[in-house]
mmCIF file of the N, C-alpha and C atoms, coordinates in Angstrom:
data_MODEL
# 
_entry.id   MODEL 
# 
loop_
_atom_site.group_PDB 
_atom_site.id 
_atom_site.type_symbol 
_atom_site.label_atom_id 
_atom_site.label_alt_id 
_atom_site.label_comp_id 
_atom_site.label_asym_id 
_atom_site.label_entity_id 
_atom_site.label_seq_id 
_atom_site.pdbx_PDB_ins_code 
_atom_site.Cartn_x 
_atom_site.Cartn_y 
_atom_site.Cartn_z 
_atom_site.occupancy 
_atom_site.B_iso_or_equiv 
_atom_site.pdbx_formal_charge 
_atom_site.auth_seq_id 
_atom_site.auth_comp_id 
_atom_site.auth_asym_id 
_atom_site.auth_atom_id 
_atom_site.pdbx_PDB_model_num 
ATOM 1   N N  . MET A 1 1  ? -18.445 -42.244 -13.973 1.00 0.00 ? 1  MET A N  1 
ATOM 2   C CA . MET A 1 1  ? -17.448 -41.921 -14.966 1.00 0.00 ? 1  MET A CA 1 
ATOM 3   C C  . MET A 1 1  ? -18.125 -41.236 -16.148 1.00 0.00 ? 1  MET A C  1 
ATOM 4   N N  . ILE A 1 2  ? -18.334 -39.938 -15.984 1.00 0.00 ? 2  ILE A N  1 
ATOM 5   C CA . ILE A 1 2  ? -19.062 -39.129 -16.958 1.00 0.00 ? 2  ILE A CA 1 
ATOM 6   C C  . ILE A 1 2  ? -18.401 -39.136 -18.337 1.00 0.00 ? 2  ILE A C  1 
ATOM 7   N N  . HIS A 1 3  ? -17.091 -39.243 -18.394 1.00 0.00 ? 3  HIS A N  1 
ATOM 8   C CA . HIS A 1 3  ? -16.392 -39.165 -19.672 1.00 0.00 ? 3  HIS A CA 1 
ATOM 9   C C  . HIS A 1 3  ? -16.742 -40.315 -20.611 1.00 0.00 ? 3  HIS A C  1 
ATOM 10  N N  . LEU A 1 4  ? -17.255 -41.419 -20.102 1.00 0.00 ? 4  LEU A N  1 
ATOM 11  C CA . LEU A 1 4  ? -17.640 -42.547 -20.953 1.00 0.00 ? 4  LEU A CA 1 
ATOM 12  C C  . LEU A 1 4  ? -18.930 -42.271 -21.720 1.00 0.00 ? 4  LEU A C  1 
ATOM 13  N N  . GLU A 1 5  ? -19.715 -41.283 -21.279 1.00 0.00 ? 5  GLU A N  1 
ATOM 14  C CA . GLU A 1 5  ? -21.002 -40.982 -21.895 1.00 0.00 ? 5  GLU A CA 1 
ATOM 15  C C  . GLU A 1 5  ? -21.022 -39.634 -22.618 1.00 0.00 ? 5  GLU A C  1 
ATOM 16  N N  . TRP A 1 6  ? -19.892 -38.936 -22.742 1.00 0.00 ? 6  TRP A N  1 
ATOM 17  C CA . TRP A 1 6  ? -19.885 -37.597 -23.316 1.00 0.00 ? 6  TRP A CA 1 
ATOM 18  C C  . TRP A 1 6  ? -20.408 -37.555 -24.742 1.00 0.00 ? 6  TRP A C  1 
ATOM 19  N N  . ASN A 1 7  ? -20.102 -38.539 -25.565 1.00 0.00 ? 7  ASN A N  1 
ATOM 20  C CA . ASN A 1 7  ? -20.588 -38.526 -26.945 1.00 0.00 ? 7  ASN A CA 1 
ATOM 21  C C  . ASN A 1 7  ? -22.104 -38.555 -27.014 1.00 0.00 ? 7  ASN A C  1 
ATOM 22  N N  . ASP A 1 8  ? -22.752 -39.183 -26.044 1.00 0.00 ? 8  ASP A N  1 
ATOM 23  C CA . ASP A 1 8  ? -24.205 -39.315 -26.043 1.00 0.00 ? 8  ASP A CA 1 
ATOM 24  C C  . ASP A 1 8  ? -24.904 -38.185 -25.302 1.00 0.00 ? 8  ASP A C  1 
ATOM 25  N N  . ARG A 1 9  ? -24.186 -37.369 -24.581 1.00 0.00 ? 9  ARG A N  1 
ATOM 26  C CA . ARG A 1 9  ? -24.787 -36.288 -23.785 1.00 0.00 ? 9  ARG A CA 1 
ATOM 27  C C  . ARG A 1 9  ? -25.231 -35.147 -24.705 1.00 0.00 ? 9  ARG A C  1 
ATOM 28  N N  . PRO A 1 10 ? -26.225 -34.381 -24.258 1.00 0.00 ? 10 PRO A N  1 
ATOM 29  C CA . PRO A 1 10 ? -26.652 -33.225 -25.064 1.00 0.00 ? 10 PRO A CA 1 
ATOM 30  C C  . PRO A 1 10 ? -25.543 -32.166 -25.115 1.00 0.00 ? 10 PRO A C  1 
ATOM 31  N N  . THR A 1 11 ? -25.543 -31.412 -26.188 1.00 0.00 ? 11 THR A N  1 
ATOM 32  C CA . THR A 1 11 ? -24.573 -30.336 -26.359 1.00 0.00 ? 11 THR A CA 1 
ATOM 33  C C  . THR A 1 11 ? -24.936 -29.177 -25.444 1.00 0.00 ? 11 THR A C  1 
ATOM 34  N N  . ILE A 1 12 ? -23.958 -28.688 -24.674 1.00 0.00 ? 12 ILE A N  1 
ATOM 35  C CA . ILE A 1 12 ? -24.170 -27.563 -23.763 1.00 0.00 ? 12 ILE A CA 1 
ATOM 36  C C  . ILE A 1 12 ? -24.271 -26.263 -24.550 1.00 0.00 ? 12 ILE A C  1 
ATOM 37  N N  . LYS A 1 13 ? -23.323 -26.060 -25.445 1.00 0.00 ? 13 LYS A N  1 
ATOM 38  C CA . LYS A 1 13 ? -23.278 -24.872 -26.300 1.00 0.00 ? 13 LYS A CA 1 
ATOM 39  C C  . LYS A 1 13 ? -22.307 -25.143 -27.428 1.00 0.00 ? 13 LYS A C  1 
ATOM 40  N N  . GLN A 1 14 ? -22.148 -24.172 -28.302 1.00 0.00 ? 14 GLN A N  1 
ATOM 41  C CA . GLN A 1 14 ? -21.181 -24.280 -29.384 1.00 0.00 ? 14 GLN A CA 1 
ATOM 42  C C  . GLN A 1 14 ? -20.166 -23.157 -29.252 1.00 0.00 ? 14 GLN A C  1 
ATOM 43  N N  . VAL A 1 15 ? -18.916 -23.484 -29.576 1.00 0.00 ? 15 VAL A N  1 
ATOM 44  C CA . VAL A 1 15 ? -17.846 -22.493 -29.543 1.00 0.00 ? 15 VAL A CA 1 
ATOM 45  C C  . VAL A 1 15 ? -17.083 -22.543 -30.856 1.00 0.00 ? 15 VAL A C  1 
ATOM 46  N N  . LYS A 1 16 ? -16.507 -21.410 -31.226 1.00 0.00 ? 16 LYS A N  1 
ATOM 47  C CA . LYS A 1 16 ? -15.751 -21.308 -32.468 1.00 0.00 ? 16 LYS A CA 1 
ATOM 48  C C  . LYS A 1 16 ? -14.260 -21.326 -32.162 1.00 0.00 ? 16 LYS A C  1 
ATOM 49  N N  . CYS A 1 17 ? -13.529 -22.161 -32.861 1.00 0.00 ? 17 CYS A N  1 
ATOM 50  C CA . CYS A 1 17 ? -12.071 -22.231 -32.708 1.00 0.00 ? 17 CYS A CA 1 
ATOM 51  C C  . CYS A 1 17 ? -11.463 -21.007 -33.385 1.00 0.00 ? 17 CYS A C  1 
ATOM 52  N N  . ILE A 1 18 ? -10.638 -20.263 -32.656 1.00 0.00 ? 18 ILE A N  1 
ATOM 53  C CA . ILE A 1 18 ? -10.047 -19.047 -33.220 1.00 0.00 ? 18 ILE A CA 1 
ATOM 54  C C  . ILE A 1 18 ? -8.590  -19.229 -33.637 1.00 0.00 ? 18 ILE A C  1 
ATOM 55  N N  . HIS A 1 19 ? -7.909  -20.240 -33.080 1.00 0.00 ? 19 HIS A N  1 
ATOM 56  C CA . HIS A 1 19 ? -6.539  -20.520 -33.503 1.00 0.00 ? 19 HIS A CA 1 
ATOM 57  C C  . HIS A 1 19 ? -6.123  -21.906 -33.022 1.00 0.00 ? 19 HIS A C  1 
ATOM 58  N N  . THR A 1 20 ? -5.069  -22.420 -33.622 1.00 0.00 ? 20 THR A N  1 
ATOM 59  C CA . THR A 1 20 ? -4.504  -23.713 -33.217 1.00 0.00 ? 20 THR A CA 1 
ATOM 60  C C  . THR A 1 20 ? -3.020  -23.580 -32.926 1.00 0.00 ? 20 THR A C  1 
ATOM 61  N N  . ASP A 1 21 ? -2.596  -22.377 -32.550 1.00 0.00 ? 21 ASP A N  1 
ATOM 62  C CA . ASP A 1 21 ? -1.187  -22.103 -32.258 1.00 0.00 ? 21 ASP A CA 1 
ATOM 63  C C  . ASP A 1 21 ? -0.868  -22.502 -30.819 1.00 0.00 ? 21 ASP A C  1 
ATOM 64  N N  . ALA A 1 22 ? -0.595  -23.764 -30.619 1.00 0.00 ? 22 ALA A N  1 
ATOM 65  C CA . ALA A 1 22 ? -0.307  -24.268 -29.280 1.00 0.00 ? 22 ALA A CA 1 
ATOM 66  C C  . ALA A 1 22 ? 1.182   -24.212 -29.013 1.00 0.00 ? 22 ALA A C  1 
ATOM 67  N N  . LYS A 1 23 ? 1.542   -23.820 -27.806 1.00 0.00 ? 23 LYS A N  1 
ATOM 68  C CA . LYS A 1 23 ? 2.950   -23.755 -27.427 1.00 0.00 ? 23 LYS A CA 1 
ATOM 69  C C  . LYS A 1 23 ? 3.498   -25.123 -27.067 1.00 0.00 ? 23 LYS A C  1 
ATOM 70  N N  . LYS A 1 24 ? 2.657   -25.942 -26.472 1.00 0.00 ? 24 LYS A N  1 
ATOM 71  C CA . LYS A 1 24 ? 3.134   -27.182 -25.884 1.00 0.00 ? 24 LYS A CA 1 
ATOM 72  C C  . LYS A 1 24 ? 2.561   -28.437 -26.546 1.00 0.00 ? 24 LYS A C  1 
ATOM 73  N N  . PHE A 1 25 ? 1.353   -28.344 -27.084 1.00 0.00 ? 25 PHE A N  1 
ATOM 74  C CA . PHE A 1 25 ? 0.654   -29.512 -27.595 1.00 0.00 ? 25 PHE A CA 1 
ATOM 75  C C  . PHE A 1 25 ? 0.389   -29.374 -29.087 1.00 0.00 ? 25 PHE A C  1 
ATOM 76  N N  . VAL A 1 26 ? 0.104   -30.474 -29.759 1.00 0.00 ? 26 VAL A N  1 
ATOM 77  C CA . VAL A 1 26 ? -0.258  -30.464 -31.170 1.00 0.00 ? 26 VAL A CA 1 
ATOM 78  C C  . VAL A 1 26 ? -1.778  -30.525 -31.258 1.00 0.00 ? 26 VAL A C  1 
ATOM 79  N N  . VAL A 1 27 ? -2.395  -29.414 -31.614 1.00 0.00 ? 27 VAL A N  1 
ATOM 80  C CA . VAL A 1 27 ? -3.849  -29.385 -31.719 1.00 0.00 ? 27 VAL A CA 1 
ATOM 81  C C  . VAL A 1 27 ? -4.341  -29.182 -33.143 1.00 0.00 ? 27 VAL A C  1 
ATOM 82  N N  . GLU A 1 28 ? -3.462  -28.781 -34.060 1.00 0.00 ? 28 GLU A N  1 
ATOM 83  C CA . GLU A 1 28 ? -3.913  -28.535 -35.431 1.00 0.00 ? 28 GLU A CA 1 
ATOM 84  C C  . GLU A 1 28 ? -4.350  -29.818 -36.144 1.00 0.00 ? 28 GLU A C  1 
ATOM 85  N N  . ASN A 1 29 ? -4.004  -30.977 -35.594 1.00 0.00 ? 29 ASN A N  1 
ATOM 86  C CA . ASN A 1 29 ? -4.449  -32.243 -36.186 1.00 0.00 ? 29 ASN A CA 1 
ATOM 87  C C  . ASN A 1 29 ? -5.904  -32.556 -35.858 1.00 0.00 ? 29 ASN A C  1 
ATOM 88  N N  . VAL A 1 30 ? -6.440  -31.964 -34.796 1.00 0.00 ? 30 VAL A N  1 
ATOM 89  C CA . VAL A 1 30 ? -7.796  -32.301 -34.360 1.00 0.00 ? 30 VAL A CA 1 
ATOM 90  C C  . VAL A 1 30 ? -8.734  -31.102 -34.287 1.00 0.00 ? 30 VAL A C  1 
ATOM 91  N N  . LEU A 1 31 ? -8.214  -29.881 -34.414 1.00 0.00 ? 31 LEU A N  1 
ATOM 92  C CA . LEU A 1 31 ? -9.049  -28.677 -34.437 1.00 0.00 ? 31 LEU A CA 1 
ATOM 93  C C  . LEU A 1 31 ? -8.751  -27.899 -35.710 1.00 0.00 ? 31 LEU A C  1 
ATOM 94  N N  . THR A 1 32 ? -9.754  -27.170 -36.198 1.00 0.00 ? 32 THR A N  1 
ATOM 95  C CA . THR A 1 32 ? -9.598  -26.330 -37.375 1.00 0.00 ? 32 THR A CA 1 
ATOM 96  C C  . THR A 1 32 ? -10.026 -24.920 -37.004 1.00 0.00 ? 32 THR A C  1 
ATOM 97  N N  . ALA A 1 33 ? -9.133  -23.967 -37.229 1.00 0.00 ? 33 ALA A N  1 
ATOM 98  C CA . ALA A 1 33 ? -9.471  -22.568 -36.931 1.00 0.00 ? 33 ALA A CA 1 
ATOM 99  C C  . ALA A 1 33 ? -10.637 -22.134 -37.799 1.00 0.00 ? 33 ALA A C  1 
ATOM 100 N N  . GLY A 1 34 ? -11.606 -21.464 -37.184 1.00 0.00 ? 34 GLY A N  1 
ATOM 101 C CA . GLY A 1 34 ? -12.783 -20.994 -37.892 1.00 0.00 ? 34 GLY A CA 1 
ATOM 102 C C  . GLY A 1 34 ? -13.964 -21.943 -37.835 1.00 0.00 ? 34 GLY A C  1 
ATOM 103 N N  . LYS A 1 35 ? -13.757 -23.157 -37.380 1.00 0.00 ? 35 LYS A N  1 
ATOM 104 C CA . LYS A 1 35 ? -14.827 -24.149 -37.300 1.00 0.00 ? 35 LYS A CA 1 
ATOM 105 C C  . LYS A 1 35 ? -15.521 -24.073 -35.934 1.00 0.00 ? 35 LYS A C  1 
ATOM 106 N N  . THR A 1 36 ? -16.812 -24.371 -35.914 1.00 0.00 ? 36 THR A N  1 
ATOM 107 C CA . THR A 1 36 ? -17.598 -24.372 -34.682 1.00 0.00 ? 36 THR A CA 1 
ATOM 108 C C  . THR A 1 36 ? -17.709 -25.792 -34.157 1.00 0.00 ? 36 THR A C  1 
ATOM 109 N N  . TYR A 1 37 ? -17.532 -25.946 -32.844 1.00 0.00 ? 37 TYR A N  1 
ATOM 110 C CA . TYR A 1 37 ? -17.536 -27.264 -32.203 1.00 0.00 ? 37 TYR A CA 1 
ATOM 111 C C  . TYR A 1 37 ? -18.599 -27.330 -31.114 1.00 0.00 ? 37 TYR A C  1 
ATOM 112 N N  . ASP A 1 38 ? -19.156 -28.533 -30.927 1.00 0.00 ? 38 ASP A N  1 
ATOM 113 C CA . ASP A 1 38 ? -20.136 -28.784 -29.878 1.00 0.00 ? 38 ASP A CA 1 
ATOM 114 C C  . ASP A 1 38 ? -19.433 -29.035 -28.553 1.00 0.00 ? 38 ASP A C  1 
ATOM 115 N N  . VAL A 1 39 ? -19.828 -28.312 -27.512 1.00 0.00 ? 39 VAL A N  1 
ATOM 116 C CA . VAL A 1 39 ? -19.254 -28.475 -26.179 1.00 0.00 ? 39 VAL A CA 1 
ATOM 117 C C  . VAL A 1 39 ? -20.090 -29.496 -25.408 1.00 0.00 ? 39 VAL A C  1 
ATOM 118 N N  . LYS A 1 40 ? -19.433 -30.541 -24.918 1.00 0.00 ? 40 LYS A N  1 
ATOM 119 C CA . LYS A 1 40 ? -20.114 -31.580 -24.153 1.00 0.00 ? 40 LYS A CA 1 
ATOM 120 C C  . LYS A 1 40 ? -19.931 -31.404 -22.650 1.00 0.00 ? 40 LYS A C  1 
ATOM 121 N N  . ASN A 1 41 ? -18.842 -30.748 -22.252 1.00 0.00 ? 41 ASN A N  1 
ATOM 122 C CA . ASN A 1 41 ? -18.584 -30.475 -20.839 1.00 0.00 ? 41 ASN A CA 1 
ATOM 123 C C  . ASN A 1 41 ? -17.636 -29.287 -20.759 1.00 0.00 ? 41 ASN A C  1 
ATOM 124 N N  . GLU A 1 42 ? -17.661 -28.593 -19.630 1.00 0.00 ? 42 GLU A N  1 
ATOM 125 C CA . GLU A 1 42 ? -16.833 -27.399 -19.471 1.00 0.00 ? 42 GLU A CA 1 
ATOM 126 C C  . GLU A 1 42 ? -16.339 -27.326 -18.039 1.00 0.00 ? 42 GLU A C  1 
ATOM 127 N N  . THR A 1 43 ? -15.067 -26.952 -17.882 1.00 0.00 ? 43 THR A N  1 
ATOM 128 C CA . THR A 1 43 ? -14.498 -26.672 -16.577 1.00 0.00 ? 43 THR A CA 1 
ATOM 129 C C  . THR A 1 43 ? -13.970 -25.242 -16.607 1.00 0.00 ? 43 THR A C  1 
ATOM 130 N N  . GLU A 1 44 ? -13.332 -24.814 -15.541 1.00 0.00 ? 44 GLU A N  1 
ATOM 131 C CA . GLU A 1 44 ? -12.765 -23.468 -15.509 1.00 0.00 ? 44 GLU A CA 1 
ATOM 132 C C  . GLU A 1 44 ? -11.736 -23.242 -16.602 1.00 0.00 ? 44 GLU A C  1 
ATOM 133 N N  . GLU A 1 45 ? -10.963 -24.267 -16.899 1.00 0.00 ? 45 GLU A N  1 
ATOM 134 C CA . GLU A 1 45 ? -9.823  -24.128 -17.805 1.00 0.00 ? 45 GLU A CA 1 
ATOM 135 C C  . GLU A 1 45 ? -10.019 -24.772 -19.176 1.00 0.00 ? 45 GLU A C  1 
ATOM 136 N N  . PHE A 1 46 ? -10.935 -25.733 -19.280 1.00 0.00 ? 46 PHE A N  1 
ATOM 137 C CA . PHE A 1 46 ? -11.059 -26.526 -20.498 1.00 0.00 ? 46 PHE A CA 1 
ATOM 138 C C  . PHE A 1 46 ? -12.482 -26.559 -21.041 1.00 0.00 ? 46 PHE A C  1 
ATOM 139 N N  . TYR A 1 47 ? -12.579 -26.716 -22.376 1.00 0.00 ? 47 TYR A N  1 
ATOM 140 C CA . TYR A 1 47 ? -13.803 -27.137 -23.042 1.00 0.00 ? 47 TYR A CA 1 
ATOM 141 C C  . TYR A 1 47 ? -13.570 -28.570 -23.485 1.00 0.00 ? 47 TYR A C  1 
ATOM 142 N N  . PHE A 1 48 ? -14.558 -29.416 -23.331 1.00 0.00 ? 48 PHE A N  1 
ATOM 143 C CA . PHE A 1 48 ? -14.510 -30.777 -23.844 1.00 0.00 ? 48 PHE A CA 1 
ATOM 144 C C  . PHE A 1 48 ? -15.442 -30.802 -25.048 1.00 0.00 ? 48 PHE A C  1 
ATOM 145 N N  . VAL A 1 49 ? -14.858 -30.851 -26.242 1.00 0.00 ? 49 VAL A N  1 
ATOM 146 C CA . VAL A 1 49 ? -15.603 -30.717 -27.486 1.00 0.00 ? 49 VAL A CA 1 
ATOM 147 C C  . VAL A 1 49 ? -15.459 -31.962 -28.338 1.00 0.00 ? 49 VAL A C  1 
ATOM 148 N N  . VAL A 1 50 ? -16.411 -32.136 -29.254 1.00 0.00 ? 50 VAL A N  1 
ATOM 149 C CA . VAL A 1 50 ? -16.294 -33.194 -30.256 1.00 0.00 ? 50 VAL A CA 1 
ATOM 150 C C  . VAL A 1 50 ? -15.374 -32.637 -31.334 1.00 0.00 ? 50 VAL A C  1 
ATOM 151 N N  . ASP A 1 51 ? -14.153 -33.182 -31.408 1.00 0.00 ? 51 ASP A N  1 
ATOM 152 C CA . ASP A 1 51 ? -13.147 -32.646 -32.324 1.00 0.00 ? 51 ASP A CA 1 
ATOM 153 C C  . ASP A 1 51 ? -13.284 -33.255 -33.724 1.00 0.00 ? 51 ASP A C  1 
ATOM 154 N N  . ASN A 1 52 ? -12.310 -32.983 -34.597 1.00 0.00 ? 52 ASN A N  1 
ATOM 155 C CA . ASN A 1 52 ? -12.363 -33.449 -35.984 1.00 0.00 ? 52 ASN A CA 1 
ATOM 156 C C  . ASN A 1 52 ? -12.302 -34.967 -36.123 1.00 0.00 ? 52 ASN A C  1 
ATOM 157 N N  . THR A 1 53 ? -11.872 -35.675 -35.083 1.00 0.00 ? 53 THR A N  1 
ATOM 158 C CA . THR A 1 53 ? -11.823 -37.141 -35.144 1.00 0.00 ? 53 THR A CA 1 
ATOM 159 C C  . THR A 1 53 ? -13.165 -37.764 -34.783 1.00 0.00 ? 53 THR A C  1 
ATOM 160 N N  . GLY A 1 54 ? -14.114 -36.944 -34.303 1.00 0.00 ? 54 GLY A N  1 
ATOM 161 C CA . GLY A 1 54 ? -15.409 -37.457 -33.877 1.00 0.00 ? 54 GLY A CA 1 
ATOM 162 C C  . GLY A 1 54 ? -15.440 -37.885 -32.423 1.00 0.00 ? 54 GLY A C  1 
ATOM 163 N N  . GLN A 1 55 ? -14.337 -37.743 -31.732 1.00 0.00 ? 55 GLN A N  1 
ATOM 164 C CA . GLN A 1 55 ? -14.240 -38.087 -30.317 1.00 0.00 ? 55 GLN A CA 1 
ATOM 165 C C  . GLN A 1 55 ? -14.250 -36.817 -29.472 1.00 0.00 ? 55 GLN A C  1 
ATOM 166 N N  . VAL A 1 56 ? -14.553 -36.962 -28.203 1.00 0.00 ? 56 VAL A N  1 
ATOM 167 C CA . VAL A 1 56 ? -14.529 -35.819 -27.291 1.00 0.00 ? 56 VAL A CA 1 
ATOM 168 C C  . VAL A 1 56 ? -13.107 -35.645 -26.771 1.00 0.00 ? 56 VAL A C  1 
ATOM 169 N N  . GLY A 1 57 ? -12.600 -34.434 -26.898 1.00 0.00 ? 57 GLY A N  1 
ATOM 170 C CA . GLY A 1 57 ? -11.269 -34.112 -26.398 1.00 0.00 ? 57 GLY A CA 1 
ATOM 171 C C  . GLY A 1 57 ? -11.323 -32.849 -25.573 1.00 0.00 ? 57 GLY A C  1 
ATOM 172 N N  . GLY A 1 58 ? -10.431 -32.726 -24.606 1.00 0.00 ? 58 GLY A N  1 
ATOM 173 C CA . GLY A 1 58 ? -10.355 -31.544 -23.760 1.00 0.00 ? 58 GLY A CA 1 
ATOM 174 C C  . GLY A 1 58 ? -9.303  -30.586 -24.274 1.00 0.00 ? 58 GLY A C  1 
ATOM 175 N N  . PHE A 1 59 ? -9.689  -29.325 -24.437 1.00 0.00 ? 59 PHE A N  1 
ATOM 176 C CA . PHE A 1 59 ? -8.786  -28.313 -24.970 1.00 0.00 ? 59 PHE A CA 1 
ATOM 177 C C  . PHE A 1 59 ? -8.891  -27.050 -24.117 1.00 0.00 ? 59 PHE A C  1 
ATOM 178 N N  . TYR A 1 60 ? -7.768  -26.347 -23.982 1.00 0.00 ? 60 TYR A N  1 
ATOM 179 C CA . TYR A 1 60 ? -7.773  -25.076 -23.264 1.00 0.00 ? 60 TYR A CA 1 
ATOM 180 C C  . TYR A 1 60 ? -8.774  -24.114 -23.913 1.00 0.00 ? 60 TYR A C  1 
ATOM 181 N N  . LYS A 1 61 ? -9.408  -23.312 -23.100 1.00 0.00 ? 61 LYS A N  1 
ATOM 182 C CA . LYS A 1 61 ? -10.384 -22.351 -23.596 1.00 0.00 ? 61 LYS A CA 1 
ATOM 183 C C  . LYS A 1 61 ? -9.759  -21.283 -24.479 1.00 0.00 ? 61 LYS A C  1 
ATOM 184 N N  . GLU A 1 62 ? -8.462  -21.091 -24.375 1.00 0.00 ? 62 GLU A N  1 
ATOM 185 C CA . GLU A 1 62 ? -7.792  -20.049 -25.170 1.00 0.00 ? 62 GLU A CA 1 
ATOM 186 C C  . GLU A 1 62 ? -7.884  -20.291 -26.676 1.00 0.00 ? 62 GLU A C  1 
ATOM 187 N N  . TYR A 1 63 ? -8.201  -21.503 -27.100 1.00 0.00 ? 63 TYR A N  1 
ATOM 188 C CA . TYR A 1 63 ? -8.324  -21.806 -28.522 1.00 0.00 ? 63 TYR A CA 1 
ATOM 189 C C  . TYR A 1 63 ? -9.688  -21.432 -29.086 1.00 0.00 ? 63 TYR A C  1 
ATOM 190 N N  . PHE A 1 64 ? -10.625 -21.008 -28.229 1.00 0.00 ? 64 PHE A N  1 
ATOM 191 C CA . PHE A 1 64 ? -12.005 -20.788 -28.650 1.00 0.00 ? 64 PHE A CA 1 
ATOM 192 C C  . PHE A 1 64 ? -12.524 -19.418 -28.253 1.00 0.00 ? 64 PHE A C  1 
ATOM 193 N N  . GLU A 1 65 ? -13.574 -19.006 -28.931 1.00 0.00 ? 65 GLU A N  1 
ATOM 194 C CA . GLU A 1 65 ? -14.350 -17.843 -28.521 1.00 0.00 ? 65 GLU A CA 1 
ATOM 195 C C  . GLU A 1 65 ? -15.806 -18.283 -28.451 1.00 0.00 ? 65 GLU A C  1 
ATOM 196 N N  . GLY A 1 66 ? -16.516 -17.715 -27.522 1.00 0.00 ? 66 GLY A N  1 
ATOM 197 C CA . GLY A 1 66 ? -17.934 -18.074 -27.423 1.00 0.00 ? 66 GLY A CA 1 
ATOM 198 C C  . GLY A 1 66 ? -18.223 -18.556 -26.109 1.00 0.00 ? 66 GLY A C  1 
# 
């Protein structure tokens, strides 16, 4: 269960949030446009980043550049 250790895993890379305009979900509470986030895991569709709450959350790649 890799997700239990994501906070302790090394950062893969950093990505910059370019917008928080979500059609379906509320992301402006946990992401800030213009801020750089540490990526802990990545899939084809999602980045798993340490968000503004200090926890790892999965977000669509469309919110980021990098």
